[in-house]
C-alpha positions in Angstrom: 3.3 17.7 -13.4 3.7 14.9 -10.6 2.5 12.3 -13.0 5.1 13.5 -15.5 7.8 13.6 -12.8 6.9 9.8 -12.0 7.0 8.9 -15.5 10.5 10.6 -16.1 11.8 8.8 -12.8 10.4 5.4 -14.2 12.2 6.2 -17.6 15.5 6.8 -15.9 15.1 3.6 -14.1 14.5 1.8 -17.3 17.1 3.8 -19.3 19.8 5.1 -17.0 21.5 7.1 -19.8 18.5 9.3 -19.9 18.9 10.4 -16.3 21.0 13.4 -17.3 18.1 14.6 -19.6 15.1 13.8 -17.5 16.1 14.5 -13.8 14.4 17.4 -11.9 17.7 19.3 -12.2 18.3 18.7 -16.0 19.0 21.6 -18.2 15.5 21.3 -19.8 14.1 22.5 -16.6 14.2 26.3 -17.0 13.4 27.0 -13.3 13.7 24.1 -10.8 12.3 26.1 -8.0 9.1 26.9 -10.1 8.6 23.2 -10.9 8.9 22.4 -7.2 6.4 25.1 -6.4 3.9 23.9 -9.1 4.0 20.5 -7.7 3.6 21.5 -4.1 0.5 23.7 -5.1 -0.9 20.8 -7.3 -0.4 18.1 -4.4 -2.1 20.6 -1.9 -5.0 21.3 -4.3 -5.4 17.6 -4.9 -5.4 17.0 -1.1 -8.0 19.6 -0.5 -10.2 18.3 -3.3 -9.9 14.8 -1.8 -10.9 16.2 1.6 -14.1 18.2 0.2 -15.1 14.8 -1.7 -14.8 12.8 1.7 -17.0 15.5 3.4 -19.5 15.5 0.7 -19.8 11.8 0.8 -20.3 11.7 4.7 -22.9 14.5 4.5 -25.1 12.9 1.7 
């Protein structure tokens, strides 16, 4: 979801009229709190995976 948010943010830069439809608070977002929670979980999971890969590389 983070990559989608980045894509939407870039689209609103290129096409400001789309901001009302693509913002994180747009009506297409059923639950902004849920979207934020998913992004936080995904970001933490990615960080943990990066740390695990780093540890695996250093022990090998």
